[in-house]
N, C-alpha and C positions, 0 to 999 in steps of 0.2 A: 505493498499499499504505499504510497506517494505520503512526502510530508504534507501536501496541501489537501489530501482526502479526507474528506468528511466521514468520521465516524456513521455505521448505522443504527438507527434510531432503537431503541430498547424496544422488544417484544412486547406486546400491548399486556397489562395488570389482568387482566382475564385470562390470559394464557398462561400466566405464572401462577402452578399449581400449590405453592404453598399460599401465595396471597390467596388465592380463590377459599383454600380451605379456612384461612382465618378469618376471612371477611363475610363467607357464606356464614359459617356458623357461629360469629357475632353476629350477624343479624338476626338470625334466628331469636338469641339470645335477647337481643335487643328488643324484639318484638315481644317477648315474654314478660322480660321488666316490666313493659310499658303496662301490662295486663294487670299485673301483680301492684304496678303503683296506683292504677286507678281503682282497683278490688279492694285494697285496705281501708281506704275511707269507707267504702260502701259496706263494707261488713261492719265498720263500727257504726257508722250512722243508722244504721239498719235494724243493730241489734240494742241501741242506747238512746241512738238521734244525737249523740253528743260529737260536734266540731271540736273542740278542744281535746277531745280523746285519739279522734282522726287524726289531729293534730302533732299529738305525742308519738303515734306511732310513726309519722313521715320523717317527723325531727329525729327520732332516734336511729333511724336508719341513715340517715345525714350526718348525724354526729359520729356515727359507727365507722363511715367512711373515709370523714376528715384525719379520726383517731389514729387511723392504718396507712393514711397514704403517703406520709411520710417512712414510715418504716417500709412500705411495699416498693417506694423507689430505692431506699438501701439495700434492703435483700436483692432486687433486680441488678444490681450489678457486684454481688458476691454468692450469688447461690444461682443455680440453672433456673432463667426466664421462663424456659418451656416448662418446666416443673410449677413455677407459679401461677403461670397459665393454666396448669390441668387443678391444682390443686384448690385455686380458688372458685372458679365455678364449682366443681364438687361439693366444698362446703355451703355454697349459695343454693345448690338443689339439694341439700338436707334441710337447710332451713326452710327454704319455702317445702317442701313435703312435709316436716313439722306442722306448720301455718295449716297448710290441708286436711290435714290428721285432726287438728285443732279444731278445727272450722266444721267439718264432717261430724265428729262429735260434739257439736254446739257448745265448745268451749270457746266465747269468744272474749275472754279476760284481756283487759287493756294488757296488762302487763307481759304475759304470755304470747301475745300479739308483737308485741312493741320489742319481746327479745328475739324472736326470731326476725324480725328488721333489722334488730341490732346488728346478731351474727352475719345476717346476707352483707349490710356494709360492711363491718370489719374485713370479710373476706374479700369483696370488692374493692377496695381499698389497697389490698396486697396484691389483687390478682392488675390491676389497673398501673402498677407501678412497672410492672414487664411488657405492657404494651407497647410504649412508644419505642424502650430501646430496642426490643423485637422488630419493631415495623422496618425501624432503617437497617436490619439484617435481612428482613423478605424482599424488599422494594429497592430498586433502583435509585441513587441521588437525585436522577436527574426526574425521576418519578412520585418524589416525594409528594408535590404540592398537589399531585392530581389524587393519590392515596388518602392524602389530608381532605380533599374535597368530599372522598367519595366515602369517608369515613364520617363527615358531619352530613352527609345530604344519607347516607344510611340511618343514622340515628335519630332524624327527623321522620324518614319516612317509617321508620318504627313505632314510633311515637303516633303516626297519623294512623297506624293500621291497629298499631296494637290499646290503644285505649277504647276506641268501641268494639273490638272484639271481645277484651275485657270484659266489657259490660253487658254484651251478647251471653258470654261465656258465665257470669255472674247469673245470669236470668235465669237459665239452666240450671246450676247447682253451685251456691256463693262459694265451694273449697274448688271447682272448677279451673278458677283463672288461675291459683297458688299450683295447684297440681300439672299445669300446662308451663308453668313458669321454671317447674322443677327441670322437668324434660328440657325444657331449653337451653337449661344450664349444662344438661349431660351430653347436649348437641355442640354447646362451647368446647367443653372439657374433651370431646371427640377431634375437636377441628384443632386443636391447639396439642393433641398427642400425633395428630396425621403429618404436620410440620417437620417435614425430613430436614430441612438446612439446620446447622447449628444455630442457636440463637444468642449465645451466649449467657454470661462475659466469659472473655477470653483469662485464663489462667497466668499470675503471674509467679515471680519467685518470691516478692517481698511479703513482708508480714503485713496484713489488716488489723487495724484497730478494731472495736467495737462499733456495733450497730450506731450507736448513739455517735460515736465520732466520726463517723458515715452522712448520720444527717449534718450533723453542725459543718462537714466540707460541703455537704451541697448548697447549706445558704452561705456558705464564705465565699464560693466560687461564683453564687448569681449575685452577691455584694461587690465581688472584683471587678464583675464585666457591664459597661454600663446598658451595653442593650439588654439584658437580660433583667437588672434592675430595673431598668425603666418597665420593661413590659411587664413584671410581677404586679411593681405599684399600680400599674394604669390598668392592667387588664383586673385588677381586685375592686379598684374603684368602679369602671365599668360595669362590672357584673353585678356589684350591689345597686346600682340604678336602674340595671335590666331586670334583674330580682324585684325593683320596686315597682315598675310598669310593669309586672307582670299582673301586680293586685289592680294599680289605676286603671289598667284597659278593661278589667273586670267591673270597677267602678261606672267606668264611662259607658260602656252597654248597655247597665241597667241604668244611666243618667238618661241614654237615648232612647228608651222604651224597648230596651230586649230584653227578654230573658234569659234560662238556661239553655236551652236551645241554640238561642242566637251567640253567648259564651263560645259555646263550643263550634259553632259554623266560623266564627271569627277567629277560633284557635286553627281552626284545619287551615283556612285561606292563609294565615299566616305561617302554618309549614310547609304549605306548598309554597310561598315566597322562599322559604328557609331551600326548600330541594333543587328550586331554581338556582337559587345563588350559591350552591356546592357544585354545581353545573359551571359557572360563570365564574367562580374562583381561580381553578387554573385555568381557563384560557383568559381572564383579563393577567393573571399574573405572568402569563407568558407573552403578553403584547404589551402591556406598561410598564413602568416603574412600580416596584414595591410601593414606594411611597405615596405615588398615583393612587392605587387603589384604597390604602390604609386612608388617607385623607379625606378621600370621596365616600367611605364606607362612615368616618367617623360622623362627617357633616352629617349625609343622608339620615343616619340613625339619628342625630340630637334633630333635625330638622322632622323627622316623624311625630317625636312628644311633639312637637308645636300643633301640626296638621291637625292628629286626633282631636285635640281639644274644641276644635272648632268645625268640624265636617257635622254635618245634621244628623245621619241615618248611622245608625249601628254597624250596616252592612260595610258602609264605608268607610270605618275606621278597620274593619278586616283588609280594606284594598291598600290602605295607607302601610298597616303592618307589614303587607306582602311585600309592598315598596321595600321597607323597613329591613326586613330578612333579607332583601337580594342584595340592600348594600352592607348590611354587618357581616355578612356567612362568607363573602369573599375576604374581608378584614380577618377574619379568623383562620382561612386558609393561610394568608400570609404572614400571620404571626406563628401561627405551630411550624410550616413551613421553616423558616429561618432556624426557629429554635432549634429544630431536629435537626439540621442541615449543622449547626455551627458546635455545636455541644459535640466533646468527644466521647466517643462509644462507652469509655470507661465511665464517667460519669452522670450516662445519660440518665439512667435511673432516677440516681437523687436528683438530680435537677429538674427533670419534667416530673417527681413528685414535689420539690419546691414549688416552682411555677401552680402545680393545680393545687397546692396547698393554698397558697397566696390567692389564685384566682376566686377560691371559696369562702376564705378566710372572712370575708365581708359581706356573703350572702346574706346572712340571717339579718342584718342591720336593715335592708332594702323593704320587706313588708313592712317594721314599725316603721322607717318612713315615710312610706308611702300612705300607710293607713294616720301618720301624723298631719302629711300635708291634706290629704283628702277630705279629712275632719275639721279643718281650719280654713282650707282655700276652697271645697269642692271639688269635684271629678277632674272637669276642665282645668281649674286653678293648678291643680296637684299634676296635671299635665305637661302643663306651661311651667311651671317650678323645676320640672325634672329633665325639660330643654334645654332650661339656664343652667343649671348644676353639670349638664353637658359638654357645654360650651367650653369651660377650661380644659376639658379631656381632648377637644379637638384641637383647641390651641398648644395644647403641649405639643401632639404631634407636628406642629410647623416651627416650634423653636428648640428643642430639644435636640442636642447633638449626637443622643444616642441612640439615633435610628439612621446615622450616617453609613452604617452597614446593608441598609436594604438600598442602596444606591446601584450596586451590583446583583446580576441574578444569583439567585441561592447554590443554584449549581457549580458556581465557579469560582466559590468560597470556599477556603479551606479551613479548617474547624478551627476554634480559639484553643490557645494552650491550654497546657491543662493547670491549675492550680500547683504554686509549690508547696507544699506542707513543711512548716516547721519540725527538724527530725532531731529526737531526744537526744542532749549530750552524751557522747560515750567515751571515757577515760582513758587517754592515752596509756598505751602500755609502755 
């Protein structure tokens, strides 16, 4: 081959056997998770009518995930990632099977159901720690943006399908969605077991410190890199506002005369926009500068908060939210692609866990913020207030120097240097 010859393009991801094993099994699992997510509050609401109890179960699962996210990332850089991707879903399958048995036996005690949700969340945090570093072994670097877009689109399609399907199965038998989710986790475990290529981590000769030291190293590494540091803080604040808007948009739909069916319809319309954005994300990244995609996405997201405050009909809220998702999903594709590409493999699990932990760390504040704004300003006023709070995040994208790395295509970038860890002093002989 001559020096100027163009290398052949990588084969389609759909022909990548390991990728398809992972993607297909995770799709089934995501649909199952969407079914049980909608079924948990339905079980409680039909049992005792308490929305507070339903919230306790949902919060327990989220807290469980948050508690093990950092541990999962540290483990992914020191033990078999394939084993984590196999054992995690098996534990989740057992947790959902236990929930199905409890409900089948008419044992709807909130503490017991919360325990099953919590165990599932704990296992999910460990399994997710291995996902990002494993993906970079499965997918060529020039296809990372495509894989990231497909992953985001998959999750939205799964929610679009799983939520109504969970309701249908619940109407057949209340334990049915949980049994189906248990089976979906078994499918995820089989998919992980069928991956042929080694997923790492590579074994070194150096002594490794404990897991807590690994977690600290992940935080130190993120703090040492301006791009990663900016992404964690920025994404944390953005996710908090996004979680606030979930409650505000429900209040807006009701304010415009829509009922529960309208809320579900608006959510479905928005998810369709998200799926479209996941398809557009890799295409836009291949044709536009990453900074352009990022800036357009965040400004489009901020503008949507303001527009939904003034549109007169509930269905128009759905249309605006669909456009918002089309704008923000490519933003996520860009950020996640560059993070995966830049972080060294030896640190990828820990850094991905720190990013995930940071992005979710303030999410719980969002609903509280939304409730306060809606109570004081009304639903339209709360939406306008969130739009105003998003503007500084949009301006930060223009003003920071930390995003200079986005000026080059992700596939042309070298990995960031590993953090030099101070070694203990050894007495001289």
